[in-house]
C-alpha positions as CSV (number, residue, x, y, z in Angstrom):
1,X,5.8,-60.4,62.9
2,X,3.7,-57.8,61.2
3,X,0.1,-57.6,60.3
4,X,-1.1,-56.6,56.8
5,X,-4.8,-55.8,56.1
6,X,-6.1,-56.1,52.5
7,X,-9.3,-54.2,51.9
8,X,-12.0,-55.0,49.3
9,X,-10.6,-52.7,46.6
10,X,-7.1,-53.9,47.1
11,X,-4.8,-56.8,46.3
12,X,-1.4,-57.7,47.8
13,X,1.7,-59.4,46.3
14,X,3.9,-61.3,48.8
15,X,7.7,-61.3,48.2
16,X,10.2,-63.3,50.2
17,X,13.8,-62.2,49.9
18,X,12.8,-60.4,46.7
19,X,11.1,-63.5,45.2
20,X,7.4,-63.5,44.4
21,X,5.4,-65.9,46.6
22,X,1.6,-65.4,46.3
23,X,-1.4,-63.1,45.8
24,X,-3.4,-61.8,48.8
25,X,-7.0,-60.8,48.5
26,X,-9.4,-59.2,51.1
27,X,-8.4,-60.2,54.6
28,X,-5.9,-59.7,57.5
29,X,-2.5,-61.5,57.3
30,X,0.6,-61.9,59.5
31,X,4.1,-62.1,58.1
32,X,7.7,-62.7,59.3
33,X,10.3,-60.1,58.9
34,X,11.9,-61.5,55.8
35,X,8.6,-61.2,53.8
36,X,7.3,-58.0,52.2
37,X,3.8,-57.2,50.8
38,X,3.1,-54.8,48.0
39,X,-0.5,-53.5,48.2
40,X,-2.3,-52.3,45.0
41,X,-5.5,-50.4,44.3
42,X,-7.3,-52.6,41.9
43,X,-9.3,-49.6,40.5
44,X,-6.1,-48.4,38.9
45,X,-3.8,-49.9,36.3
46,X,-1.3,-52.4,37.6
47,X,2.4,-51.6,37.4
48,X,4.5,-54.7,37.9
49,X,7.3,-54.5,40.5
50,X,9.2,-57.3,38.6
51,X,9.1,-58.9,35.2
52,X,5.4,-59.3,34.4
53,X,5.9,-62.8,32.9
54,X,7.1,-64.0,36.3
55,X,3.9,-62.8,38.0
56,X,1.7,-64.2,35.3
57,X,2.9,-67.7,36.2
58,X,0.6,-67.5,39.1
59,X,-2.7,-68.6,37.5
60,X,-4.7,-66.9,40.2
61,X,-3.0,-63.5,39.6
62,X,-3.2,-64.0,35.8
63,X,-6.9,-64.5,36.0
64,X,-7.3,-61.1,37.8
65,X,-5.2,-59.1,35.3
66,X,-6.1,-58.0,31.8
67,X,-2.8,-57.7,29.8
68,X,-2.6,-55.5,26.7
69,X,0.4,-55.7,24.4
70,X,1.0,-52.9,21.9
71,X,3.5,-53.4,19.0
72,X,5.8,-50.7,17.5
73,X,3.3,-49.9,14.6
74,X,0.3,-49.7,16.9
75,X,-1.4,-47.5,19.3
76,X,-4.3,-48.5,21.6
77,X,-7.1,-46.3,22.7
78,X,-7.8,-47.1,26.4
79,X,-11.4,-46.4,27.6
80,X,-12.5,-46.5,31.2
81,X,-16.3,-47.1,31.7
82,X,-16.8,-45.9,28.1
83,X,-14.7,-42.8,28.4
84,X,-11.4,-42.3,26.6
85,X,-8.6,-42.2,29.1
86,X,-5.3,-42.4,27.3
87,X,-3.4,-43.7,24.3
88,X,-1.1,-46.7,24.9
89,X,2.0,-46.7,22.8
90,X,4.4,-49.6,22.1
91,X,4.8,-51.7,25.3
92,X,3.0,-54.1,27.7
93,X,0.3,-53.0,30.1
94,X,-1.8,-54.7,32.8
95,X,-5.1,-53.8,34.3
96,X,-7.0,-55.3,37.3
97,X,-10.3,-56.9,36.4
98,X,-12.5,-55.0,38.9
99,X,-15.5,-52.6,39.0
100,X,-13.7,-50.5,36.4
101,X,-14.7,-51.6,32.9
102,X,-11.7,-51.3,30.5
103,X,-12.1,-51.2,26.7
104,X,-9.3,-51.1,24.2
105,X,-9.4,-50.2,20.5
106,X,-6.3,-51.0,18.4
107,X,-5.1,-48.9,15.5
108,X,-2.4,-49.7,13.0
109,X,-0.6,-46.4,12.5
110,X,1.8,-47.9,9.9
111,X,-1.0,-47.1,7.5
112,X,-2.4,-43.7,6.8
113,X,-6.1,-44.6,6.7
114,X,-8.0,-44.6,10.0
115,X,-10.3,-47.6,10.7
116,X,-14.0,-46.6,10.4
117,X,-14.6,-48.3,13.7
118,X,-12.9,-45.4,15.6
119,X,-15.2,-42.6,16.6
120,X,-14.4,-39.6,14.5
121,X,-15.1,-37.3,17.4
122,X,-12.2,-38.9,19.3
123,X,-9.7,-37.9,16.7
124,X,-9.9,-34.3,17.6
125,X,-9.4,-34.9,21.4
126,X,-6.2,-35.0,23.3
127,X,-4.2,-37.1,23.4
128,X,-5.4,-38.9,20.2
129,X,-5.0,-35.7,18.1
130,X,-1.2,-36.0,18.6
131,X,-1.3,-39.0,16.4
132,X,-3.7,-37.6,13.7
133,X,-3.2,-35.2,10.8
134,X,-6.2,-33.7,9.0
135,X,-7.3,-31.3,6.3
136,X,-10.5,-29.5,5.5
137,X,-11.9,-29.0,2.0
138,X,-14.3,-26.0,1.9
139,X,-17.8,-26.1,0.3
140,X,-16.5,-24.1,-2.7
141,X,-13.4,-26.4,-3.2
142,X,-12.3,-29.7,-4.4
143,X,-9.0,-31.4,-3.7
144,X,-6.7,-34.2,-4.9
145,X,-5.0,-36.6,-2.5
146,X,-1.5,-37.8,-3.0
147,X,-0.1,-40.5,-0.6
148,X,3.6,-41.3,-0.8
149,X,3.8,-39.3,-4.0
150,X,1.0,-41.2,-5.7
151,X,-2.4,-39.8,-6.8
152,X,-5.1,-41.6,-4.9
153,X,-8.5,-39.8,-5.4
154,X,-10.4,-36.6,-5.6
155,X,-11.7,-35.2,-2.3
156,X,-15.1,-33.6,-2.1
157,X,-15.9,-30.9,0.5
158,X,-15.5,-32.2,4.1
159,X,-12.9,-32.9,6.8
160,X,-10.4,-35.8,6.3
161,X,-8.2,-37.5,8.9
162,X,-5.2,-39.8,8.6
163,X,-2.7,-41.3,11.0
164,X,0.5,-39.3,11.5
165,X,3.5,-41.4,10.4
166,X,6.4,-41.4,8.1
167,X,4.3,-41.7,4.9
168,X,4.0,-38.3,3.3
169,X,0.5,-37.0,2.4
170,X,-0.2,-34.0,0.1
171,X,-3.6,-32.4,-0.5
172,X,-3.9,-30.1,-3.5
173,X,-6.9,-27.8,-3.4
174,X,-8.7,-25.8,-6.1
175,X,-11.4,-23.2,-5.9
176,X,-14.3,-24.3,-8.0
177,X,-15.9,-20.8,-8.2
178,X,-15.6,-18.5,-11.1
179,X,-12.3,-16.7,-11.0
180,X,-10.8,-13.7,-12.8
181,X,-7.4,-13.5,-14.6
182,X,-5.9,-10.1,-15.3
183,X,-3.9,-9.9,-18.6
184,X,-2.3,-6.4,-18.3
185,X,0.4,-4.5,-20.0
186,X,0.6,-6.4,-23.2
187,X,2.9,-4.6,-25.7
188,X,1.7,-5.8,-29.1
189,X,2.5,-4.6,-32.7
190,X,-0.3,-4.3,-35.3
191,X,0.3,-5.4,-38.9
192,X,1.3,-1.8,-39.8
193,X,3.8,-1.7,-36.9
194,X,1.8,0.4,-34.5
195,X,2.8,-0.4,-30.9
196,X,-0.2,-0.8,-28.6
197,X,-0.5,-1.6,-24.9
198,X,-3.5,-3.7,-24.1
199,X,-5.1,-4.4,-20.7
200,X,-7.6,-7.3,-20.7
201,X,-9.3,-9.7,-18.4
202,X,-10.6,-13.3,-18.6
203,X,-13.1,-15.2,-16.4
204,X,-12.7,-18.9,-15.9
205,X,-13.5,-21.8,-13.6
206,X,-12.0,-25.2,-12.9
207,X,-14.1,-27.8,-14.6
208,X,-11.9,-30.9,-14.0
209,X,-9.7,-30.8,-10.9
210,X,-7.9,-34.0,-11.8
211,X,-6.7,-32.5,-15.1
212,X,-5.9,-29.1,-13.5
213,X,-3.8,-30.3,-10.5
214,X,-2.7,-33.8,-11.5
215,X,-2.1,-33.7,-15.2
216,X,-0.8,-30.1,-15.2
217,X,1.3,-27.8,-13.1
218,X,0.3,-24.1,-12.5
219,X,-2.8,-24.4,-14.7
220,X,-3.6,-20.7,-14.2
221,X,-0.1,-19.6,-15.5
222,X,-0.5,-21.8,-18.5
223,X,-4.0,-20.3,-19.2
224,X,-2.5,-16.8,-18.9
225,X,0.1,-17.7,-21.6
226,X,-2.5,-19.2,-23.9
227,X,-4.7,-16.1,-23.7
228,X,-1.6,-13.9,-24.2
229,X,-0.6,-15.7,-27.4
230,X,-4.1,-15.7,-28.8
231,X,-4.4,-11.9,-28.1
232,X,-1.1,-11.3,-29.9
233,X,-2.2,-13.5,-32.8
234,X,-5.4,-11.4,-33.3
235,X,-3.8,-8.0,-32.9
236,X,-0.9,-8.7,-35.2
237,X,-3.3,-9.7,-38.0
238,X,-4.8,-6.3,-38.4
239,X,-3.7,-2.8,-39.2
240,X,-4.4,-0.1,-36.6
241,X,-7.5,1.3,-38.3
242,X,-8.9,-2.1,-39.0
243,X,-8.3,-3.1,-35.4
244,X,-10.3,-0.2,-34.1
245,X,-13.1,-1.1,-36.4
246,X,-13.1,-4.8,-35.4
247,X,-12.3,-4.5,-31.7
248,X,-15.7,-6.0,-30.8
249,X,-14.7,-9.2,-32.5
250,X,-11.6,-9.7,-30.2
251,X,-13.5,-11.5,-27.3
252,X,-15.2,-14.2,-29.5
253,X,-11.9,-14.9,-31.2
254,X,-10.0,-15.3,-27.9
255,X,-12.7,-17.5,-26.4
256,X,-12.6,-19.8,-29.4
257,X,-8.8,-19.8,-29.7
258,X,-8.2,-20.9,-26.1
259,X,-11.1,-23.3,-25.8
260,X,-9.2,-26.4,-26.7
261,X,-6.1,-25.5,-24.6
262,X,-8.3,-24.6,-21.6
263,X,-10.0,-28.0,-21.8
264,X,-6.6,-29.8,-21.7
265,X,-5.9,-27.7,-18.5
266,X,-9.1,-28.8,-16.9
267,X,-10.6,-25.2,-17.0
268,X,-13.4,-23.5,-18.8
269,X,-13.0,-19.9,-20.0
270,X,-16.4,-18.2,-19.5
271,X,-15.6,-14.6,-20.5
272,X,-13.1,-12.3,-22.0
273,X,-12.9,-8.5,-22.5
274,X,-10.6,-5.6,-23.3
275,X,-10.3,-3.0,-20.6
276,X,-7.9,-0.6,-22.3
277,X,-6.1,0.0,-25.6
278,X,-3.3,2.5,-24.8
279,X,-1.8,4.3,-27.8
280,X,1.8,5.6,-28.0
281,X,2.2,9.3,-27.5
282,X,2.7,10.2,-31.2
283,X,-0.2,8.1,-32.4
284,X,-2.4,9.6,-29.7
285,X,-1.5,13.1,-30.8
286,X,-2.3,12.3,-34.4
287,X,-5.7,10.7,-33.4
288,X,-6.5,13.8,-31.4
289,X,-5.8,16.0,-34.4
290,X,-7.9,13.8,-36.6
291,X,-10.7,14.0,-34.1
292,X,-10.5,17.8,-33.9
293,X,-10.5,18.0,-37.7
294,X,-13.6,15.7,-37.9
295,X,-15.4,17.8,-35.3
296,X,-14.6,21.1,-37.1
297,X,-15.8,19.6,-40.4
298,X,-19.0,18.6,-38.7
299,X,-19.4,22.1,-37.2
300,X,-18.8,23.8,-40.5
301,X,-21.4,21.5,-42.2
302,X,-24.0,22.3,-39.6
303,X,-23.2,26.1,-39.8
304,X,-23.6,26.0,-43.6
305,X,-26.8,24.1,-43.3
306,X,-28.2,26.6,-40.9
307,X,-27.1,29.6,-43.0
308,X,-28.8,28.0,-46.1
309,X,-32.0,27.5,-44.1
310,X,-31.8,31.1,-42.8
311,X,-31.3,32.5,-46.4
312,X,-34.1,30.5,-47.7
313,X,-36.4,31.8,-45.0
314,X,-35.4,35.4,-45.8
315,X,-36.1,34.9,-49.4
316,X,-39.6,33.5,-48.7
317,X,-40.3,36.5,-46.4
318,X,-39.2,39.0,-49.1
319,X,-41.4,37.4,-51.7
320,X,-44.4,37.7,-49.4
321,X,-43.7,41.3,-48.5
322,X,-43.3,42.1,-52.2
323,X,-46.8,40.8,-52.9
324,X,-48.4,42.3,-49.9
325,X,-47.9,46.0,-49.0
326,X,-49.7,45.6,-45.6
327,X,-47.2,42.9,-44.7
328,X,-44.4,45.2,-45.6
329,X,-45.8,48.0,-43.4
330,X,-46.2,45.5,-40.5
331,X,-42.6,44.4,-40.9
332,X,-41.6,48.1,-40.8
333,X,-43.5,48.6,-37.5
334,X,-41.9,45.5,-36.1
335,X,-38.4,46.8,-36.7
336,X,-39.3,50.2,-35.4
337,X,-40.6,48.6,-32.2
338,X,-37.4,46.6,-31.8
339,X,-35.4,49.8,-32.3
340,X,-37.5,51.7,-29.8
341,X,-37.0,49.1,-27.1
342,X,-33.3,49.9,-27.2
343,X,-33.8,53.7,-26.9
344,X,-34.3,55.2,-23.4
345,X,-35.1,58.8,-24.6
346,X,-35.6,60.8,-27.8
347,X,-34.7,64.5,-28.2
348,X,-36.5,66.3,-31.0
349,X,-35.7,69.8,-32.3
350,X,-38.2,71.7,-34.4
351,X,-37.7,75.5,-33.9
352,X,-41.2,75.8,-32.3
353,X,-42.9,74.2,-35.3
354,X,-42.8,70.6,-34.0
355,X,-46.5,70.2,-33.5
356,X,-47.2,71.6,-36.9
357,X,-44.7,69.2,-38.5
358,X,-46.2,66.1,-36.6
359,X,-49.6,67.2,-37.7
360,X,-48.5,67.3,-41.4
361,X,-46.9,63.8,-41.0
362,X,-49.6,62.0,-39.1
363,X,-52.9,63.7,-40.2
364,X,-54.1,63.0,-43.7
365,X,-54.9,66.0,-45.8
């Protein structure tokens, strides 16, 4: 015989020749050699040594066990005393009804949507996050949600979670801020066959994300083509000289020309501008020659104007001097003074009669 003691936190299962006999609770028991006892800690999950249905035929044992069955399309979140412990996948599980409080939350993972009853904070923790897929939409973005290839709805900024299964999910995002599109290196012929290279820019923003991402593909590429065609239409309608005169009207024309197309694409073009108009080498040389000629003509005009003014001033001075002898004498002295400023020394020869000659010049008789 052998003695088996079952403590307060334990339970025993008695087997005779491999066949289940009874349940043992707290106490001390004696058994013959052909009987075996399996002792279990009732604070831990119960792992059946034989088919669980056989054991559950014992009503006493069945009343002490909490059985959880999980189907193929389910998972069950197991909580112990309010804390997430593990995730139960397809199968059958048994737990002792004891001082440990077990809670179970079922989730149907054959669908993509997660039940609102599941705490969102649990979705990011292991091991639940192995069963979850998520996406984050930033504050400056909006997104469109496709489930199994079908458009479902528009997603506002936030974090979204779905069950991970065989159903495909696609999230298309668009930046809702103002963006800039470069339209560079456009080789365009004017009406008089002058080849120009134009670099331009356009500013736009997504106004309707459903139109931009659901009704259209590559809305930004389509917008580029629309602006490119409108620019070519405008440039080809003018000769080279006309174009240079009316280049300020390009932006309003382009904005109006692409407005309807942009609305179909779900975007709004808010600005347009020409950065560069690059001329071919021969036209550039001709333009430089024209510019030089214009500047020379302007310089000649200014010189002639200044010469005329100077001549007129001399004429007025001559008339005044003719009418006034004193003014003539003052002018003479002015020129003598200017000449004297440029002479460092004067040599005078008078054969000894210099003083007499100066006296005759300077002293009145």
